C-alpha positions as CSV (number, residue, x, y, z in Angstrom):
1,M,68.5,137.4,119.0
2,E,64.9,138.8,118.7
3,Y,62.8,138.5,115.5
4,I,60.6,141.8,114.7
5,S,57.5,141.5,111.8
6,T,58.0,143.0,108.2
7,R,55.1,144.7,108.8
8,G,55.5,145.9,112.6
9,N,52.7,145.3,114.1
10,S,53.6,142.2,116.1
11,P,55.7,141.6,119.1
12,A,59.4,140.4,119.0
13,L,59.6,136.8,119.6
14,N,62.7,134.9,119.9
15,F,63.8,132.2,117.5
16,A,62.1,129.5,119.0
17,D,58.8,130.9,119.3
18,V,59.5,132.2,115.5
19,T,60.1,128.6,114.2
20,L,57.3,127.5,115.6
21,A,55.1,130.4,114.4
22,G,56.0,130.4,110.9
23,L,54.4,133.5,110.1
24,A,53.8,136.8,112.0
25,P,50.1,137.5,113.5
26,D,49.8,140.7,111.3
27,G,50.2,138.9,108.3
28,G,54.2,140.2,108.1
29,L,57.2,137.7,107.8
30,F,59.8,137.7,110.9
31,V,63.1,139.0,110.6
32,P,66.3,139.2,112.9
33,E,66.0,142.7,114.5
34,H,69.6,143.1,113.0
35,W,71.9,141.5,110.7
36,P,74.7,139.8,112.7
37,R,78.2,140.6,110.8
38,F,81.7,138.6,110.7
39,S,84.8,140.1,110.0
40,S,86.8,139.2,107.2
41,D,89.2,137.2,109.8
42,E,86.0,135.5,111.5
43,I,84.9,134.1,107.9
44,A,88.6,132.9,106.7
45,A,88.9,130.9,110.3
46,M,85.7,129.0,109.3
47,R,87.5,127.8,106.3
48,G,87.9,123.8,106.0
49,L,85.2,123.5,108.6
50,P,83.4,120.3,108.0
51,Y,79.3,121.5,106.7
52,A,77.6,120.7,110.0
53,Q,80.1,122.9,111.9
54,L,80.3,125.4,109.7
55,A,76.4,125.5,109.7
56,A,76.4,126.0,113.7
57,K,79.0,128.8,113.3
58,I,77.0,130.7,110.7
59,M,73.8,129.8,112.6
60,A,74.8,130.9,116.2
61,P,73.9,134.6,116.2
62,F,70.8,134.1,115.0
63,V,69.5,131.3,117.3
64,A,71.0,132.9,120.4
65,G,69.1,132.6,123.5
66,S,67.0,129.2,122.1
67,L,69.9,126.8,121.4
68,S,73.2,127.1,122.7
69,E,76.2,126.5,119.6
70,A,76.7,122.9,121.1
71,E,72.6,121.9,120.6
72,T,73.0,123.7,117.6
73,L,75.9,121.4,116.3
74,E,74.0,118.4,117.2
75,L,71.1,119.1,115.2
76,C,73.2,119.9,112.2
77,E,74.8,117.0,112.5
78,A,71.5,114.8,112.5
79,A,69.9,116.6,109.7
80,Y,73.1,116.6,107.5
81,G,74.3,112.8,108.1
82,S,71.8,111.4,105.4
83,F,72.6,113.6,102.7
84,S,74.6,111.6,100.2
85,H,77.4,113.3,99.7
86,K,80.0,114.1,102.7
87,G,80.2,117.6,101.6
88,V,76.2,117.8,101.7
89,T,76.5,120.7,99.0
90,P,79.5,119.6,97.1
91,L,81.1,122.4,94.0
92,V,81.6,121.1,90.7
93,Q,83.8,123.1,88.6
94,L,82.6,123.4,84.2
95,D,85.0,125.6,83.1
96,Q,87.7,128.5,84.3
97,Q,84.9,130.6,85.5
98,Q,81.6,128.4,86.1
99,W,80.5,126.3,88.8
100,I,78.0,123.9,90.0
101,L,77.2,124.2,93.8
102,E,74.7,120.6,93.9
103,L,72.1,121.2,96.6
104,F,70.0,117.9,95.9
105,H,72.2,115.3,97.6
106,G,69.2,115.0,100.5
107,P,66.9,112.6,101.1
108,T,64.2,114.2,98.4
109,L,66.8,115.2,95.8
110,A,66.0,118.9,96.0
111,F,67.4,122.0,97.6
112,K,64.8,122.2,99.9
113,D,66.1,119.3,102.0
114,V,69.2,121.3,103.5
115,A,66.6,123.6,105.0
116,L,63.9,121.3,105.9
117,Q,65.9,118.4,107.4
118,L,66.8,120.9,110.1
119,V,63.9,122.7,110.5
120,G,62.3,119.4,111.3
121,H,64.4,118.4,114.2
122,L,64.0,122.2,115.3
123,F,60.4,121.3,115.8
124,E,60.9,118.0,117.6
125,K,63.4,119.8,119.5
126,F,61.6,122.8,120.9
127,L,58.0,120.5,121.2
128,S,59.9,118.3,123.4
129,G,58.8,118.0,126.8
130,S,56.0,120.5,126.6
131,E,52.6,119.8,125.7
132,K,52.6,121.6,122.5
133,S,51.3,120.3,119.4
134,L,51.7,121.7,115.8
135,T,49.7,121.7,112.6
136,I,51.8,122.4,109.4
137,V,50.2,124.0,106.7
138,G,52.5,124.6,103.4
139,A,51.8,125.3,99.8
140,T,54.3,123.8,97.1
141,S,55.1,124.3,93.7
142,G,57.2,120.6,93.7
143,D,60.0,120.6,96.0
144,T,58.9,122.1,99.2
145,G,56.0,119.4,99.8
146,S,58.4,116.4,99.8
147,A,61.8,117.7,101.7
148,A,58.8,119.0,104.4
149,I,56.9,115.5,104.8
150,D,60.1,113.6,105.0
151,A,61.4,115.9,107.4
152,V,58.6,115.5,109.7
153,A,56.8,112.2,108.6
154,G,56.0,110.2,111.7
155,R,57.4,112.7,114.5
156,E,55.4,113.1,117.5
157,N,53.2,116.2,118.2
158,V,53.4,117.4,114.3
159,E,51.1,116.9,111.2
160,I,51.2,118.4,108.4
161,F,48.9,119.5,105.5
162,M,50.9,120.0,102.1
163,L,49.2,121.8,99.2
164,H,50.1,121.3,95.5
165,P,48.7,123.1,92.5
166,H,46.9,119.5,90.6
167,G,48.3,118.2,87.6
168,R,51.1,120.8,87.7
169,I,54.0,118.8,89.0
170,S,56.0,116.2,87.7
171,D,55.1,112.6,88.6
172,V,57.9,112.4,90.8
173,Q,57.7,115.5,92.9
174,R,53.9,114.2,93.3
175,R,54.6,110.6,94.5
176,Q,57.6,111.4,96.6
177,M,54.7,113.3,98.6
178,T,51.7,111.0,98.1
179,T,53.5,107.8,98.8
180,I,54.3,108.9,102.2
181,L,51.4,107.1,104.0
182,A,52.4,108.2,108.1
183,P,49.3,109.2,109.8
184,N,50.6,112.6,110.5
185,V,50.6,113.5,107.1
186,R,47.8,115.1,104.3
187,N,48.2,115.7,100.8
188,I,45.8,118.0,98.9
189,A,46.0,118.6,95.3
190,I,43.9,122.0,94.6
191,E,42.4,122.9,91.5
192,G,44.3,126.0,90.7
193,S,48.3,127.3,90.7
194,F,50.5,127.2,93.2
195,D,50.1,131.1,94.0
196,D,46.5,130.2,94.8
197,A,47.9,127.6,97.3
198,Q,50.3,130.3,98.7
199,A,47.6,132.9,99.4
200,M,45.4,130.4,101.1
201,I,48.1,129.0,103.6
202,K,48.8,132.9,104.5
203,R,45.4,133.7,104.9
204,M,45.2,130.8,107.3
205,F,47.5,132.4,109.8
206,S,45.2,135.5,110.3
207,D,41.8,133.6,110.3
208,S,41.0,132.7,113.8
209,E,38.7,130.1,113.0
210,I,41.4,127.9,112.1
211,N,44.8,129.5,113.5
212,G,42.8,129.5,117.1
213,P,41.5,126.0,117.3
214,L,44.7,124.7,115.9
215,Q,48.2,126.0,116.6
216,L,49.7,126.6,112.9
217,S,53.1,126.6,111.7
218,A,54.9,127.0,108.1
219,V,57.6,125.1,106.5
220,N,57.5,127.2,103.4
221,S,60.5,129.9,103.3
222,I,58.4,132.2,104.9
223,N,59.4,130.5,108.2
224,W,62.7,132.0,108.9
225,A,64.6,129.0,110.1
226,R,64.4,127.5,106.8
227,L,65.8,130.9,105.1
228,M,68.3,130.8,108.0
229,A,69.9,127.5,107.3
230,Q,70.0,128.2,103.3
231,I,72.5,131.1,104.3
232,V,75.2,128.3,105.2
233,Y,75.9,127.3,101.6
234,Y,76.8,130.5,100.2
235,F,79.3,130.4,102.6
236,Y,80.4,127.0,102.1
237,A,80.9,127.8,98.5
238,A,82.6,131.3,98.9
239,L,84.9,129.7,101.1
240,Q,86.5,127.1,98.8
241,L,86.1,129.7,96.2
242,G,88.6,131.9,97.5
243,G,86.5,134.1,99.7
244,P,86.5,135.8,101.9
245,E,89.7,137.4,99.7
246,K,88.1,137.1,96.4
247,K,84.6,138.3,95.6
248,I,82.1,135.6,94.3
249,A,78.9,135.5,92.2
250,F,75.7,133.5,92.2
251,S,73.1,132.6,89.9
252,V,70.0,131.3,91.4
253,P,67.0,129.9,89.8
254,T,64.0,131.9,91.6
255,G,60.3,131.6,92.2
256,N,59.5,132.6,96.0
257,F,62.5,134.6,96.4
258,G,63.6,133.0,99.3
259,D,66.5,131.1,98.2
260,V,68.5,134.3,96.7
261,F,67.1,136.4,99.6
262,A,69.2,134.0,101.7
263,G,72.4,135.0,99.6
264,Y,71.5,138.4,100.5
265,V,71.6,138.0,103.8
266,A,75.1,136.0,103.7
267,A,76.2,139.5,102.0
268,Q,74.7,141.8,104.9
269,M,76.6,139.2,107.2
270,G,80.1,140.2,105.4
271,L,80.4,137.8,102.7
272,P,81.8,139.2,99.8
273,I,79.2,138.6,97.1
274,E,79.7,140.6,94.0
275,R,76.4,139.7,92.2
276,L,73.2,137.8,93.0
277,V,71.5,136.7,89.6
278,V,68.0,136.2,89.8
279,A,66.9,133.7,87.3
280,T,63.6,133.4,86.4
281,N,61.5,131.6,83.7
282,V,58.5,133.0,82.2
283,N,56.8,133.6,84.8
284,D,59.0,136.8,85.5
285,I,57.4,139.3,88.3
286,L,60.9,139.5,89.7
287,F,62.9,140.1,86.6
288,R,60.0,142.6,85.6
289,A,60.4,144.1,89.5
290,L,64.0,144.4,89.3
291,S,64.9,145.6,85.9
292,K,61.8,148.0,85.3
293,G,60.1,148.6,89.0
294,D,57.1,146.6,87.4
295,Y,56.2,144.4,90.2
296,S,52.4,143.2,89.0
297,V,50.9,139.8,89.3
298,G,50.4,138.5,85.6
299,N,49.0,135.1,84.8
300,V,50.8,131.9,85.8
301,Y,52.0,129.9,83.0
302,P,52.5,126.3,83.4
303,T,56.2,125.4,82.1
304,A,58.9,122.7,82.2
305,S,60.0,124.4,85.3
306,P,57.2,123.9,87.7
307,S,58.8,124.9,91.0
308,M,59.4,128.8,89.5
309,D,55.6,129.1,88.3
310,I,54.9,131.8,90.6
311,Q,54.0,135.2,90.4
312,V,53.8,136.0,94.1
313,S,56.7,135.7,95.7
314,S,56.5,135.8,99.5
315,N,59.9,136.7,100.2
316,F,60.4,139.9,98.3
317,E,58.8,141.1,101.6
318,R,61.6,140.7,103.4
319,L,63.8,142.8,100.9
320,L,61.5,145.8,100.7
321,F,61.4,146.1,104.4
322,D,65.2,146.0,104.5
323,L,65.4,148.6,101.6
324,E,62.9,150.8,102.9
325,G,64.9,151.2,106.1
326,R,63.5,148.6,108.3
327,D,59.8,150.5,108.9
328,G,57.4,148.2,108.8
329,S,54.5,150.7,108.8
330,T,55.6,151.7,105.5
331,T,56.3,148.1,104.1
332,G,52.9,147.0,105.9
333,A,51.0,149.6,103.6
334,R,52.8,148.7,100.8
335,M,51.9,145.1,101.0
336,K,48.4,145.8,101.6
337,W,47.8,147.8,98.5
338,F,49.5,145.1,96.8
339,E,47.2,142.3,98.1
340,Q,44.4,144.8,97.1
341,M,45.5,146.1,93.7
342,G,48.0,142.8,92.6
343,K,50.8,145.1,91.8
344,M,53.2,148.1,92.9
345,V,55.8,150.4,91.6
346,L,59.5,149.9,93.0
347,S,61.4,153.4,92.3
348,S,64.6,153.5,90.5
349,D,65.9,155.2,94.1
350,L,64.8,151.8,95.2
351,R,66.0,149.3,92.8
352,R,69.6,151.2,93.3
353,N,69.9,150.0,97.0
354,A,69.2,146.4,95.5
355,S,72.0,146.6,92.9
356,I,73.5,143.3,94.1
357,F,71.0,141.8,92.4
358,T,70.7,141.6,88.6
359,A,67.7,139.9,86.8
360,A,67.2,137.6,83.7
361,R,64.3,135.8,82.1
362,V,64.7,132.6,80.2
363,D,62.1,131.4,78.1
364,E,61.5,127.4,77.3
365,D,63.8,127.1,74.3
366,E,66.8,128.7,76.0
367,M,66.3,126.6,78.8
368,A,66.3,123.3,76.7
369,R,69.4,124.5,74.9
370,T,71.3,125.0,78.0
371,M,70.5,121.2,78.8
372,N,71.6,120.4,75.9
373,M,74.9,122.3,75.8
374,T,75.9,121.4,79.2
375,H,75.2,117.4,78.3
376,Q,77.2,117.8,75.3
377,N,80.1,120.2,76.8
378,Y,80.7,119.4,80.1
379,D,78.9,115.7,80.1
380,M,76.9,116.8,82.9
381,I,72.9,116.5,83.1
382,I,71.1,119.2,84.9
383,D,67.6,119.7,85.7
384,P,65.3,122.7,83.9
385,H,65.5,124.9,87.0
386,T,69.4,124.7,87.1
387,A,69.4,125.5,83.5
388,I,67.9,128.5,83.8
389,G,70.2,129.3,86.4
390,L,73.1,128.3,84.4
391,H,71.8,130.0,81.0
392,A,71.6,133.4,83.1
393,A,75.1,133.0,84.5
394,Q,76.7,132.2,81.5
395,Q,75.1,135.7,79.9
396,Q,76.7,137.9,82.5
397,D,79.9,139.8,82.0
398,L,82.2,139.8,84.8
399,P,85.7,139.7,85.6
400,S,87.6,136.3,84.7
401,D,88.6,136.3,88.0
402,I,85.5,136.3,89.6
403,A,83.7,132.8,90.0
404,M,80.5,132.5,89.0
405,V,78.4,129.6,91.3
406,T,75.1,128.1,89.8
407,L,72.9,126.7,92.2
408,A,71.6,123.3,91.2
409,T,68.1,123.3,93.3
410,A,67.2,119.7,92.0
411,H,68.6,116.3,90.7
412,P,67.7,116.1,87.0
413,A,65.6,112.5,87.6
414,K,63.0,114.7,89.5
415,F,62.2,115.7,85.8
416,R,63.2,112.6,83.4
417,D,60.7,113.6,80.5
418,I,61.9,117.0,80.1
419,V,65.5,116.1,80.6
420,E,65.1,113.3,78.1
421,Q,63.5,115.4,75.7
422,A,66.4,118.0,75.7
423,T,69.4,115.6,75.9
424,G,68.2,112.4,74.4
425,Q,69.3,111.0,78.0
426,R,66.9,109.7,80.6
427,P,68.2,110.3,84.1
428,A,67.4,107.4,86.4
429,L,66.5,107.7,90.0
430,P,69.1,107.2,92.8
431,S,68.7,103.9,94.4
432,R,68.1,105.8,97.6
433,I,64.5,106.6,96.0
434,G,63.9,103.1,95.9
435,N,60.5,101.6,94.3
436,L,58.7,105.1,94.2
437,F,56.6,104.1,91.2
438,E,55.6,100.8,93.0
439,R,54.2,102.8,96.1
440,E,50.5,103.3,97.0
441,E,49.6,107.0,96.4
442,R,46.9,108.9,98.9
443,Y,45.8,112.4,98.4
444,D,42.6,114.4,98.1
445,V,41.8,116.7,95.4
446,L,39.8,119.9,96.1
447,P,38.6,123.0,95.2
448,G,40.7,125.8,94.8
449,D,38.5,127.9,96.9
450,Y,39.5,129.1,100.6
451,E,36.9,127.7,102.4
452,S,36.9,123.8,101.0
453,V,40.4,124.0,101.9
454,S,40.3,125.3,105.6
455,Q,37.3,123.0,106.4
456,F,39.1,120.3,104.6
457,I,42.0,120.9,107.1
458,L,40.0,121.9,110.3
459,N,37.9,118.7,110.0
460,N,40.7,116.2,109.4
461,A,43.3,117.6,111.7
462,R,44.6,114.9,114.4
463,N,46.5,117.1,116.8
464,G,45.0,118.6,120.2
465,R,43.5,121.7,120.3
466,K,45.5,124.8,121.9
């Protein structure tokens, strides 16, 4: 399998090179040159496979030419062996139609672990035996940072600089990053929003003054390997709920559009998905884009669901590329306009091509009520992001025989104060987190400007030069 850029101006690369590169040199995002597809019989034959084996089957076409299926299985077993649940991403039933897919059983209690535990092993595999070293740069709105740091801390030939918006993530989210004192880990709190941090990361990849002396790579969902790993749990859930013979719907709490785009890819691969609900908070650029065609940047409002406090959703570019016939020049021109003007209009024809998606906007009151009602009605505590997804799911008008699965993206203990305010219950941190609030923290606070951050990374990078 080869990978091409959404902007059409970069050479095709294999899976190993795409994983190490992260972002394409022309500023675009890598996508497979075509979507592999499984028949209904092939999907049905996967039913009952343990999670790691299913993952290796789903990933096989994407990694072809870089990894054998045996190598892929070995990496998946290593990645998911540390999860606290044997099922890795277990399903929990709420009622006849509503289900919760728990994605928080990894080491940092968030869905990002499902992908990033594997990505850490992939980095190590592809760097092994070479003289290459990577400097990973990333931006996080809360969960990516801790999952990425956990995946690469202490690994040879890899160092990581993680940016987060200062004062805009929960105390648990922050401490899960800043208490990892491995010498190859640096945390940077910027005075700004996640969008500011994400824009800096993208700029670094096209800046020869930093991505020249250093070999940069990415762990955000701009890295295709991370998205690939997320495709698997859509198949895993659907196979348990009657797929491929029965269609399934998914509601996905969404900020950067990566998690829900993985569902779109699963559908392109043959999984019968009836609907993908794009559930946003009041930072609703994706809701406006999909429902009204208005993809324009607004202010980022801090909310009780900080991982969704985003106004520029990087992975939306991958969808636009697909919807516009995979024409890189068209997508490149559209994204250049957006980067200059901060807005674009999606035609009704374009949105019709994206009919698998339905968008929902959930405000703070609706989120809190859903957390409370889920506790009262189902004796279940959920985090604010999952509550947004569940509220959106419950508003959908679907036939009663179509199961609706909400992706539970984080453990409620990551947002203890917000959960307690909504439910009266303060969730305890799982024992595997240990003495998180007794550990020393280490991070640097920098101004929210590109020059300060890029120079800091260049000055403090430990890895050798290219």
